Residue, then its C-alpha position, 0 to 999 in steps of 0.5 A: m729951403s731956408n736955413s731952418g729947414a722950413f720951405q713951401y711946396w706947391q703942386r696943385s695940378m691933377i695928372h692923368a697920365g698913360p697912352g690914350t688918356a687925351i680921350r678924357l678931355p671932355n668929361l674932365f672939362a665937365g668936372l671942372g664946370g667948363r662949358r665953352v672951350a677954347l683950344i690954343s695950339d701952334k701951326g706945326l701941330k695943326d699942320v700934322g693933324l694933331v689939333d683936329k685929332v683933339a678937336e674931334l673929341f668935342t664934336g657930336d654927342v661923344v659925350p652927351g652934355a659935355p662942353k662944346l669947342v667954341a674957338t681954335f687958335t693955332d698961331i702961338a709962336p715958338d718963343a711965346e711972343s707977347s703979340c701972338i698971345n694978344r691975338a689969342l686973347a682976343v679970340v678966346r674973349e670974342s668967342a665967350a669961352d669960359c675954359l682953356l685947352a692948351v695943346g703943345g710944347g712950352s711956348v703954348l703951354d706958357s702962353v695959355k697961362m698968360i691968357k688965364l692971367a690976363m682974363y683974371k686980371q681983366v686986362g686986354d694987353i698982357q704988356e700990362l702984366m709985364k712991367s718988370p722982367v719978373l712978376l712974382m704973385k703968391w697966395p693969398e694975394v692971388q686966388h684960383m683964377g676961375v677959369p678951368h684950364i687943362a694942359v696937354p703936352t706934346t713934348a717931353g721937355t718943358g714940364a710947364e703943363i704942371t708949373n705955376g711959372a711962365v716965360i714970355y717974350n717981350q717983343a718990344l724989349g727983346i727980353k724974356h719975362l718970368i712970371l710966377s703966380e700960384f694958380l697959374e698952372a693947369d687944373i689938370a695935366v694929361l700926359d698922353a704919350h700918343m701926343t708925343t709919337g710924332l715929335p721928330p728925333m731931334l726935337t725929342a732929343a732937344t726937349g729931353m735935354d730941357a727936362l734934364t736941365h730942369a733936374v740937374e738945376t734943381i739937384a744943384h741947389v745945396r739946400v734944396n727941399d726934400f720933395a723937390l730933390a726927390h722929383a729931380v733925382t727920379s726924373a734925371k734917372v728916368i730921362l737918362e734911361n728913356l731918351p735914348k730909347a724915344v729918339a731911336n724909336g718915336r713909336d716906343l710908347l713906354a719910353r715916351q710915357h716915361m719921358l712925359n712923366a719925368s718931364a713933369m717931375a723935373c720941372n716941377s722940381v724947379v718951381a718947387d725950389f726956385g734958386a740959382s740956375p745958371v744953365h737956364n740964365f744962359s739959355h735965356a739970353f741965347g734964346a732971346l738974341f738968336h731964338i735957338h730953341h730953348g731945349e737945344a739951348n740948354g742941351v749945349l749949355l748944360p755940360s758947357v756950364m758944368e765944365a766951366m763952373p765946377e766950383f758951382y756944382a762941387p758941393i753936390a758931387d755926391r748926388l751927381k755920382d748917384v745920377f750919373a754913375v760916376d766915381g771919385t773923391d775930388a768934387e770938382a772932378v766928379v762934376l766933369a765927369a758928369a759933364t762927360k756922361i752928358r756929353e756922351l748922351l748928346d752923342r748918342i742921341g745925335h744932339p749938337q754939342d755947340f751952336k755952330r750951325h747958328t753962325i753967331a758972329e763973334s761981334s755979338l759977344s758983348d750982346i751975349v754978356h749983357a744979355v746973360s748979365h741982365d736976365p732975371l735969373a742973373a739976380l739969383y746967381p750972377v756969373a762973372v763976365d770972364r766966365i760968360e765969355v769963356i762959356a760963350r766962345k765955347v759954345c759958339g765955336w769961336 
């Protein structure tokens, strides 16, 4: 939000939320004008049978005249790698699919956004769209992309199903690119708790911490717009209440549904008030260098960054008091108290407090400093080298 109070708020995706809503997929595509559906997912979801369950919705005459499933690609890599996206794009084109169904976590959801953008831009290799670390396109430069697109998240973390951004790993350069474009988001997001019940406790915990980090990063923007702040604060409170329940009992449909709803709200708040995000700055770097799961990286880094940079969060101490139910008159002490609450949550859900299990060599420190300093988010809030080193040593256990 500008100093004048002016801002733009973008949220275009229709949301269908609730256990069992995935059954609506054929009718939803029909409503969007889609006829030939390409389903994009990953190997893990194929192996557990989730992809087949979704595919079955399009078989037979369940919905007369409904769109048909003409292609299935289940080889999206965990980091949304450019090479696997290109392979998926080739499959989509060879099948003459006219609409896209993304079923998966953040990597799948972001990969499908890039497939759609490549179809819109009529390119055969997404490298053509990644000439710089950040690609930013806005209306009216970009219009609706003309490809019916539905996203079904299988984790409650990234919220990528309703956001107009994507993070893509460029294997050739070893960096993550940030793509922001209006109309990049799905036309419809289906938030069905049944799609997340098979998620193991650790992944439930890590993806939940990803969502909480999205919320806190938005809350930390001093001049955040009212709409984004409302989503961020509400989602943070919902996550704090429901994440322990979802981890403790993966079949708790109500907790799972609350987490899906909160995840979508949290990530939408990020893109609706895009700004300084030091935790994501670090997590992108650790993810690119060591292939640490993005949610786990955020979970470890969120309290660590708050503890090492309390002055960054001090101006919004009153918001932290509200969200984390902490008291105090000293702003930096409130920040540290909130960080302690987050560590207590990590302990309760069995989430790692550091990266020791990844055995990162101390000789990697200079690479970490370089990666954090050169991540696209560093342009919004450059973190001093000495702070980067302090945080890196803390989370790596050196």
